[in-house]
Structures are given as C-alpha cells and as structure tokens.
VEXVODO-623523 format. One record per residue: residue in three letters; x, y, z of N, C-alpha, C in turn. Coordinates in Angstrom, 1 decimal. Atoms other than C-alpha are relative to their C-alpha. Layout:
+-------+--------+--------+--------+--------+--------+--------+--------+--------+--------+
! lovex !     nX !     nY !     nZ !    caX !    caY !    caZ !     cX !     cY !     cZ !
+-------+--------+--------+--------+--------+--------+--------+--------+--------+--------+
!   ALA !      X !      Y !      Z !      X !      Y !      Z !      X !      Y !      Z !
...
+-------+--------+--------+--------+--------+--------+--------+--------+--------+--------+
***
This chain:
+-------+--------+--------+--------+--------+--------+--------+--------+--------+--------+
! lovex !     nX !     nY !     nZ !    caX !    caY !    caZ !     cX !     cY !     cZ !
+-------+--------+--------+--------+--------+--------+--------+--------+--------+--------+
!   MET !    0.1 !   -0.4 !   -1.7 !   22.8 !  -13.0 !  -12.3 !    0.0 !    1.6 !    0.2 !
!   THR !    0.0 !   -1.7 !   -0.3 !   22.2 !   -9.3 !  -11.2 !    0.9 !    0.2 !    0.8 !
!   LEU !   -1.1 !   -0.7 !   -0.7 !   24.5 !   -7.2 !  -10.1 !   -0.8 !    0.8 !    1.2 !
!   ASP !    0.7 !   -0.9 !   -1.5 !   24.0 !   -5.4 !   -6.3 !    0.3 !    1.8 !   -0.3 !
!   GLU !   -0.4 !   -1.5 !    0.1 !   24.2 !   -1.7 !   -5.8 !    1.3 !    0.1 !    0.5 !
!   ALA !   -1.3 !   -0.2 !   -0.2 !   27.5 !   -2.0 !   -4.3 !    0.8 !   -0.5 !   -1.1 !
!   ALA !   -0.9 !    0.2 !    0.8 !   29.2 !   -3.9 !   -7.1 !   -0.2 !    0.7 !   -1.0 !
!   VAL !    0.5 !   -1.0 !    1.0 !   27.5 !   -1.4 !   -9.4 !    1.1 !    1.6 !    0.4 !
!   ALA !   -0.6 !   -1.3 !   -0.6 !   29.0 !    1.7 !   -7.0 !    1.6 !   -0.5 !   -0.1 !
!   GLN !   -1.5 !    0.4 !   -0.3 !   32.6 !   -0.5 !   -6.7 !    0.5 !    0.2 !   -1.1 !
!   TYR !   -0.8 !   -0.3 !    1.5 !   33.2 !   -0.5 !  -10.5 !   -0.2 !    1.6 !   -0.5 !
!   ILE !   -0.7 !   -1.7 !    0.4 !   32.6 !    3.2 !  -11.0 !    1.0 !    0.8 !    0.8 !
!   LEU !   -0.7 !   -0.6 !   -0.8 !   34.7 !    4.1 !   -7.9 !    1.3 !   -0.3 !   -0.5 !
!   GLU !   -1.6 !    0.4 !   -0.2 !   37.7 !    1.9 !   -8.7 !    0.2 !    0.2 !   -1.9 !
!   THR !   -0.6 !    0.2 !    1.5 !   37.5 !    2.3 !  -12.9 !    0.0 !    1.5 !   -0.2 !
!   PHE !   -0.1 !   -1.3 !    0.6 !   37.1 !    6.1 !  -13.3 !    0.3 !    1.2 !    1.5 !
!   PRO !   -0.7 !   -0.9 !   -0.7 !   39.6 !    8.5 !  -11.5 !   -0.8 !    1.4 !    0.2 !
!   GLY !    0.4 !   -1.8 !   -0.5 !   38.7 !   11.9 !   -9.5 !   -1.6 !   -0.4 !    0.1 !
!   VAL !    1.8 !    0.2 !   -0.1 !   35.0 !   10.4 !   -8.8 !   -0.6 !    0.8 !    1.6 !
!   GLU !    0.5 !   -0.2 !   -1.5 !   33.4 !   11.9 !   -5.6 !   -1.1 !    0.1 !    0.1 !
!   THR !    1.6 !    0.4 !    0.0 !   30.0 !   11.0 !   -4.2 !   -0.4 !    1.0 !    0.7 !
!   THR !    0.8 !   -0.5 !   -1.0 !   27.4 !   12.5 !   -2.3 !   -1.5 !   -0.5 !   -0.1 !
!   THR !    1.5 !    0.6 !   -0.1 !   24.0 !   11.3 !   -0.8 !   -0.7 !    0.7 !    0.1 !
!   ALA !    1.0 !   -0.4 !   -0.4 !   20.7 !   12.6 !   -0.7 !   -1.1 !   -0.4 !   -0.3 !
!   TYR !    1.3 !    0.7 !    0.5 !   16.9 !   11.3 !   -0.9 !    0.4 !   -1.0 !   -0.5 !
!   GLY !   -0.2 !    1.1 !    0.5 !   18.0 !    7.9 !   -1.3 !    0.9 !    0.0 !   -1.1 !
!   TYR !   -0.8 !   -0.2 !    1.2 !   20.3 !    8.8 !   -4.1 !    1.6 !    0.2 !    0.3 !
!   THR !   -1.4 !   -0.8 !    0.1 !   24.0 !    8.8 !   -4.5 !    0.6 !    0.8 !   -1.1 !
!   PHE !   -0.2 !   -0.5 !    1.2 !   25.4 !   11.1 !   -7.0 !    1.4 !   -0.2 !    0.2 !
!   TYR !   -1.2 !    0.3 !    0.4 !   28.6 !   10.2 !   -9.0 !    0.4 !    1.6 !   -0.4 !
!   PHE !   -0.4 !   -1.4 !    0.6 !   30.6 !   13.5 !   -9.5 !    1.3 !    0.0 !   -0.5 !
!   TYR !   -1.6 !    0.2 !    0.3 !   33.9 !   14.0 !  -11.7 !    0.6 !    1.0 !    1.0 !
!   SER !   -1.3 !   -1.1 !   -0.5 !   36.4 !   16.0 !   -9.3 !   -1.1 !    1.0 !    1.3 !
!   ALA !    0.8 !   -0.4 !   -1.1 !   35.0 !   18.4 !   -6.4 !   -1.2 !    1.3 !   -0.5 !
!   ASP !    1.4 !   -1.1 !    1.0 !   32.6 !   20.3 !   -8.6 !   -1.4 !   -0.3 !    0.0 !
!   HIS !    1.0 !    0.5 !   -0.1 !   29.3 !   19.3 !   -7.5 !   -1.0 !    0.1 !   -0.6 !
!   ARG !    0.9 !   -0.7 !    0.8 !   27.6 !   20.8 !  -10.2 !   -1.2 !   -0.9 !   -0.6 !
!   LEU !    0.7 !    0.7 !    0.7 !   26.1 !   18.1 !  -12.3 !    0.7 !   -1.6 !   -0.3 !
!   PRO !   -0.4 !    1.6 !    0.1 !   26.6 !   14.0 !  -11.6 !    0.0 !   -0.6 !   -1.3 !
!   PHE !    0.1 !    0.7 !    1.3 !   27.6 !   12.0 !  -14.4 !   -1.1 !   -1.4 !    0.0 !
!   ALA !    0.7 !    1.5 !   -0.1 !   25.7 !    9.1 !  -13.1 !   -0.7 !    0.1 !    1.5 !
!   THR !    0.1 !    0.1 !   -1.1 !   23.6 !    8.4 !  -10.0 !   -0.9 !   -1.3 !    0.2 !
!   MET !    0.7 !    1.3 !   -0.1 !   21.8 !    5.3 !   -8.4 !   -0.6 !    0.6 !    1.3 !
!   ALA !    1.2 !    0.1 !   -1.0 !   18.6 !    5.6 !   -6.4 !   -0.5 !   -1.3 !    0.2 !
!   SER !    0.3 !    1.0 !   -0.3 !   17.9 !    2.9 !   -4.1 !   -1.5 !   -0.3 !    1.2 !
!   SER !    1.3 !    0.1 !   -0.3 !   14.5 !    3.6 !   -2.4 !   -0.8 !    1.1 !   -0.6 !
!   ASP !    0.7 !   -0.7 !    0.4 !   11.5 !    5.6 !   -3.1 !    0.2 !    1.4 !    0.9 !
!   ASN !    0.2 !   -1.1 !   -0.7 !   10.9 !    9.0 !   -2.0 !   -0.9 !    1.1 !   -0.5 !
!   GLU !    1.1 !   -0.9 !    0.7 !    8.4 !   11.8 !   -2.2 !   -0.1 !    0.6 !   -1.3 !
!   TYR !    0.1 !   -0.5 !    1.4 !    9.5 !   12.9 !   -5.4 !    0.2 !   -0.9 !   -1.0 !
!   ASP !   -0.5 !    1.2 !    0.7 !   10.7 !    9.7 !   -6.6 !   -1.0 !   -1.1 !    0.0 !
!   ARG !    0.6 !    1.4 !   -0.1 !    8.0 !    6.8 !   -7.1 !    0.0 !   -1.1 !   -0.9 !
!   VAL !    0.4 !    0.6 !    1.1 !    8.1 !    5.9 !  -10.5 !    0.4 !   -1.7 !   -0.2 !
!   SER !   -0.7 !    1.4 !    0.2 !   10.2 !    2.7 !  -10.2 !   -0.1 !   -0.6 !    1.2 !
!   ASN !    0.3 !    0.6 !   -0.9 !    8.7 !    1.2 !   -7.0 !    1.7 !   -0.8 !    0.4 !
!   LEU !   -0.9 !    0.7 !   -0.8 !   12.1 !    1.0 !   -5.2 !    0.2 !   -0.3 !    1.0 !
!   ASP !    0.0 !    0.8 !   -1.3 !   11.0 !   -0.2 !   -2.3 !    0.0 !   -1.2 !    0.1 !
!   ARG !   -0.2 !    1.5 !    0.2 !   11.4 !   -3.8 !   -3.6 !    1.1 !   -0.3 !    0.6 !
!   PRO !   -1.4 !    0.4 !   -0.4 !   13.9 !   -5.7 !   -1.9 !    0.8 !   -0.1 !   -1.4 !
!   GLY !   -1.4 !    0.2 !    0.7 !   17.6 !   -5.5 !   -3.8 !   -0.2 !    0.8 !   -1.2 !
!   VAL !    0.2 !   -0.7 !    1.4 !   16.0 !   -3.1 !   -6.4 !    0.6 !    1.4 !   -0.1 !
!   PHE !   -0.7 !   -0.9 !   -0.3 !   18.0 !    0.0 !   -7.2 !   -0.3 !    0.7 !   -1.7 !
!   ARG !    0.0 !   -0.6 !    1.3 !   17.8 !    2.5 !  -10.4 !    1.6 !    0.6 !   -0.1 !
!   LEU !   -1.3 !   -0.7 !    0.4 !   21.1 !    3.5 !  -12.0 !   -0.4 !    0.8 !   -1.4 !
!   ASN !   -0.2 !   -0.8 !    1.0 !   21.1 !    6.4 !  -14.0 !    1.2 !    0.7 !   -0.5 !
!   VAL !   -1.6 !   -0.1 !    1.1 !   23.9 !    7.6 !  -17.1 !   -0.7 !    1.3 !   -0.2 !
!   GLY !    0.7 !   -1.4 !    1.2 !   23.7 !   11.2 !  -18.7 !    1.3 !   -0.2 !   -1.1 !
!   VAL !   -1.3 !    0.1 !    1.4 !   25.4 !   10.4 !  -22.0 !   -0.6 !    1.1 !   -1.0 !
!   SER !    0.0 !   -1.1 !    0.7 !   25.6 !   12.4 !  -24.9 !   -1.1 !   -0.2 !   -1.0 !
!   GLN !    1.5 !   -0.2 !    0.7 !   22.6 !   13.4 !  -27.3 !    0.2 !   -0.7 !   -0.9 !
!   PRO !   -0.1 !    1.2 !    0.8 !   24.0 !   11.2 !  -30.0 !   -0.1 !   -1.1 !    0.3 !
!   THR !    0.3 !    1.0 !   -0.9 !   24.1 !    8.5 !  -27.8 !   -1.5 !   -0.2 !    0.5 !
!   PHE !    1.5 !    0.1 !   -0.2 !   20.6 !    8.9 !  -26.6 !   -0.6 !    0.0 !   -0.9 !
!   GLN !    0.9 !    0.0 !    1.0 !   19.2 !    9.5 !  -30.0 !    0.0 !   -1.4 !   -0.5 !
!   ALA !    0.1 !    1.7 !    0.5 !   20.7 !    6.0 !  -31.0 !   -0.5 !   -0.7 !    0.8 !
!   LEU !    0.8 !    1.1 !   -0.7 !   19.1 !    4.3 !  -28.3 !   -1.5 !    0.2 !   -0.1 !
!   PHE !    1.4 !   -0.6 !   -0.1 !   16.0 !    6.0 !  -28.4 !   -0.9 !    0.9 !   -0.9 !
!   GLY !    0.3 !   -1.1 !    0.9 !   15.6 !    8.0 !  -31.3 !   -0.3 !    1.1 !    0.1 !
!   THR !   -0.4 !   -1.1 !    0.2 !   15.6 !   11.2 !  -32.6 !   -1.3 !    1.1 !    0.4 !
!   ALA !    1.0 !   -0.6 !   -0.3 !   11.9 !   12.2 !  -31.9 !   -0.1 !    0.1 !    1.8 !
!   LYS !    0.1 !   -0.5 !   -1.0 !   11.0 !   13.8 !  -28.6 !   -0.7 !   -1.9 !    0.9 !
!   VAL !    0.3 !    1.0 !   -0.4 !   10.7 !   10.7 !  -26.3 !   -1.5 !    0.1 !    1.2 !
!   ASP !    1.4 !    0.2 !   -1.0 !    7.3 !    9.3 !  -24.8 !    0.2 !   -0.9 !    1.0 !
!   ILE !   -0.2 !    0.9 !   -1.5 !    8.2 !    8.2 !  -21.3 !   -1.1 !   -0.6 !    0.1 !
!   GLY !    1.3 !    0.4 !   -0.5 !    4.4 !    7.4 !  -21.0 !   -0.1 !   -1.6 !   -0.4 !
!   SER !   -0.3 !    1.5 !    0.5 !    5.4 !    4.1 !  -23.0 !    1.0 !   -1.2 !    1.0 !
!   TYR !   -0.9 !    0.7 !   -0.5 !    7.7 !    2.7 !  -20.7 !   -0.3 !   -0.4 !    1.6 !
!   ASP !    0.3 !    0.6 !   -1.6 !    7.5 !    0.5 !  -17.7 !    1.1 !    0.5 !    0.9 !
!   PHE !   -1.3 !   -0.5 !   -0.9 !    9.7 !    2.3 !  -15.1 !    0.5 !   -0.7 !    1.4 !
!   THR !   -0.1 !    1.4 !   -0.9 !    9.2 !   -1.0 !  -12.7 !    0.7 !   -0.9 !   -0.2 !
!   ALA !   -0.1 !    1.4 !    0.6 !   10.6 !   -3.4 !  -15.3 !    1.6 !    0.0 !    0.5 !
!   LEU !   -2.0 !    0.3 !   -0.3 !   14.4 !   -4.9 !  -14.4 !    0.6 !    0.3 !   -1.3 !
!   ASP !   -0.8 !    0.6 !    1.0 !   17.2 !   -5.3 !  -16.4 !   -0.1 !    0.7 !   -1.4 !
!   VAL !    0.5 !   -0.8 !    1.3 !   15.8 !   -2.7 !  -19.3 !    1.1 !    1.2 !    0.0 !
!   ILE !   -0.4 !   -1.6 !    0.3 !   17.6 !    0.5 !  -20.6 !   -0.9 !    0.7 !   -0.5 !
!   MET !    1.3 !   -0.7 !    0.5 !   15.2 !    3.0 !  -21.0 !    0.3 !    1.6 !    0.3 !
!   PRO !   -0.2 !   -1.6 !   -0.7 !   15.1 !    6.9 !  -20.8 !   -0.2 !    0.2 !    1.2 !
!   HIS !    0.7 !   -0.5 !   -0.8 !   15.0 !    8.6 !  -17.7 !   -1.4 !    0.1 !    0.5 !
!   PRO !    1.4 !   -0.6 !    0.3 !   11.5 !    9.3 !  -16.6 !   -0.3 !    1.2 !    0.4 !
!   ASP !    0.0 !   -1.7 !   -0.6 !   12.4 !   12.8 !  -15.1 !    1.1 !    0.6 !   -1.4 !
!   TYR !   -1.2 !   -0.6 !    0.3 !   15.6 !   13.5 !  -16.9 !    0.6 !   -0.8 !   -1.7 !
!   ALA !   -0.3 !    0.5 !    1.5 !   15.3 !   12.0 !  -20.5 !    0.3 !    1.4 !   -1.1 !
!   PRO !   -0.4 !   -1.2 !    0.7 !   15.5 !   15.7 !  -22.0 !    1.4 !    0.3 !    0.3 !
!   GLN !   -1.4 !   -0.3 !    0.1 !   18.9 !   15.8 !  -20.5 !    0.7 !   -0.7 !   -0.3 !
!   ASN !   -0.5 !    1.4 !    0.4 !   19.6 !   12.8 !  -22.0 !    0.9 !   -1.2 !    0.9 !
!   PHE !   -0.3 !    1.4 !   -0.8 !   19.9 !   10.4 !  -18.9 !   -0.8 !   -1.1 !   -0.2 !
!   ILE !    0.5 !    1.1 !   -0.1 !   19.4 !    6.9 !  -19.2 !   -0.2 !   -0.3 !    1.1 !
!   CYS !    0.1 !    1.3 !   -1.0 !   18.0 !    3.8 !  -16.7 !    0.1 !   -0.5 !   -0.3 !
!   VAL !    0.3 !    1.3 !   -0.2 !   18.1 !    0.7 !  -15.6 !    0.3 !   -0.5 !    1.1 !
!   LEU !    0.0 !    0.9 !   -1.1 !   17.0 !   -1.1 !  -12.9 !    0.4 !   -1.0 !    0.5 !
!   SER !   -0.5 !    1.0 !   -0.1 !   18.7 !   -3.5 !  -11.4 !    0.8 !   -1.1 !   -1.0 !
!   PRO !   -0.7 !    0.6 !    1.1 !   21.0 !   -4.6 !  -14.2 !    0.7 !   -1.4 !    0.0 !
!   SER !   -0.3 !    1.3 !   -0.2 !   21.8 !   -8.2 !  -15.0 !    1.5 !    0.3 !   -0.5 !
!   GLU !   -1.6 !   -0.5 !    0.5 !   26.0 !   -8.4 !  -15.8 !   -0.1 !   -0.2 !   -1.4 !
!   ALA !    0.0 !   -0.1 !    1.0 !   25.3 !   -8.8 !  -19.3 !   -0.7 !    1.4 !   -0.5 !
!   THR !    0.4 !   -1.3 !    0.2 !   23.3 !   -5.5 !  -19.6 !    1.0 !    0.7 !    0.6 !
!   PHE !   -0.7 !   -0.8 !   -0.4 !   25.6 !   -3.9 !  -17.3 !    1.5 !    0.0 !   -1.2 !
!   GLU !   -1.1 !   -0.3 !    1.0 !   28.4 !   -4.8 !  -20.1 !   -0.4 !    0.8 !   -1.3 !
!   ARG !    0.5 !   -1.1 !    1.1 !   26.2 !   -2.6 !  -22.3 !    0.4 !    1.1 !    0.6 !
!   LEU !    0.1 !   -1.2 !   -0.8 !   26.2 !    0.1 !  -19.7 !    1.4 !    0.3 !    0.0 !
!   ARG !   -1.6 !   -0.7 !   -0.2 !   30.2 !    0.3 !  -19.3 !    0.5 !    0.9 !   -0.6 !
!   PRO !   -0.3 !   -0.9 !    0.4 !   30.8 !    2.0 !  -21.9 !   -1.1 !    1.3 !   -0.5 !
!   LEU !    1.0 !   -0.5 !   -0.1 !   27.6 !    4.2 !  -21.6 !    0.6 !    1.3 !    1.1 !
!   LEU !   -0.3 !   -0.6 !   -1.5 !   29.0 !    5.0 !  -17.9 !    1.3 !    0.6 !   -0.6 !
!   ALA !   -1.3 !   -0.6 !    0.5 !   32.7 !    5.8 !  -20.0 !   -0.7 !    1.2 !   -0.9 !
!   GLU !   -0.1 !   -1.8 !    0.9 !   31.0 !    8.6 !  -22.0 !   -0.5 !    1.0 !    0.9 !
!   ALA !    0.6 !   -0.8 !   -0.6 !   29.3 !    9.8 !  -19.2 !    1.1 !    0.4 !    0.9 !
!   TYR !   -1.1 !    0.0 !   -0.4 !   32.5 !    9.8 !  -17.4 !    0.8 !    1.2 !   -0.4 !
!   ASP !   -0.9 !   -1.0 !    0.9 !   34.6 !   11.7 !  -20.2 !   -0.8 !    1.3 !   -0.3 !
!   LEU !    1.0 !   -0.9 !    0.3 !   31.5 !   14.0 !  -20.8 !    0.1 !    1.0 !    1.5 !
!   ALA !    0.1 !   -0.9 !   -1.1 !   31.8 !   15.2 !  -17.2 !    2.0 !    0.8 !    0.4 !
!   VAL !   -1.1 !   -0.2 !   -0.2 !   35.6 !   15.4 !  -17.3 !    0.3 !    1.0 !   -0.9 !
!   ARG !    0.0 !   -1.3 !    0.8 !   35.4 !   17.8 !  -20.3 !   -0.6 !    1.3 !    0.4 !
!   ARG !    0.9 !   -1.2 !   -0.9 !   32.9 !   19.7 !  -18.5 !    1.0 !    0.9 !    0.8 !
!   ASP !   -0.6 !   -0.2 !   -0.9 !   35.0 !   20.2 !  -15.7 !    1.5 !    0.9 !   -0.7 !
!   ASN !   -1.7 !   -0.4 !    0.7 !   38.3 !   21.0 !  -17.9 !   -0.4 !    1.2 !   -0.8 !
!   ARG !    0.3 !   -1.1 !    0.6 !   36.2 !   23.6 !  -19.9 !    0.1 !    1.2 !    1.3 !
!   ARG !    0.6 !   -0.9 !   -1.5 !   35.0 !   25.4 !  -16.4 !    1.3 !    0.4 !    0.6 !
!   THR !   -1.0 !   -0.4 !   -0.5 !   38.2 !   24.9 !  -15.2 !    1.0 !    1.4 !   -0.7 !
!   LYS !   -0.4 !   -1.0 !    0.4 !   39.8 !   26.8 !  -17.8 !   -0.4 !    1.5 !   -0.2 !
!   GLN !    0.9 !   -1.4 !    0.0 !   37.2 !   29.8 !  -17.8 !    0.4 !    0.5 !    1.4 !
!   ASP !    0.0 !   -0.5 !   -1.1 !   37.7 !   30.3 !  -14.3 !    1.7 !    0.4 !    0.3 !
!   GLY !   -1.4 !   -0.2 !   -0.3 !   41.7 !   29.9 !  -14.2 !    0.7 !    1.3 !   -0.3 !
+-------+--------+--------+--------+--------+--------+--------+--------+--------+--------+
***
C-alpha cells in the first residue's frame, strides 16, 4: 500500500520535536527549529517551472526528499560521483539520489509504499539528527 503525502507529513511532525515547516513552489520544507536555513527533508507535490523531472502532476504522486550523511549516501549509491542520468525519476517507490541535490547527499522517493517508508524512517531520523547537531553548533557559535 502506498502512503499519501498527509501520512508522511504527519509522521515527520509527530515523530521529530521542534520541526517547523514552510511552503513554496509546491514544496513543503521541514526544518529543525526556527532557523530555516537548510531543511532536513522536503516534499514536492506538483511540478513547477524549476522541477519537472519527476512528473509530479500525476494524481496522488509526491516526492519525499531527505538529506542524509555522506557515509549513508555512499552506502546507498556508492562512493563514485552518482550518474543521475541512469535513474528514472518518474519511477514510484524507489529510493534514488535526488535529481538536483545528490551532491549535497539528498535522496528521494516518489510515493513510497509502507515497506519502503520503513526503510526511510531511519534515514529521516538521521537527517533530523544532522539538523539538530547543525543547529546546536550554530547556537553555540552565536551564543
């Protein structure tokens, strides 16, 4: 069974404390705390002038994007530079490097099934933990 966008959003907001969101260009951005510099995850629910690669205008299709650590990204896709041309970014329920933000260790999946989302839960937790650590470092520097 495929999860819908609302179920994924609910999971993120209920699981990770201190998460704030904002929306723009058909994306929902998930940040830790009020410092909205770098999201740890985003969801895109429609194509826009900057992003048409996933054909998100299909009914019920959305793309979850998650920023993981470099070691995790490399464990998933190898240590060589990822050839994004070898991926079908319209494929549903497949964990892939992000079409634009793979160099920043972002992964993506379109309309994940429950089984795939189980694989994503620890990746979302890692992305959240990275955001918390980044915020804590910034707070110490500014403090």
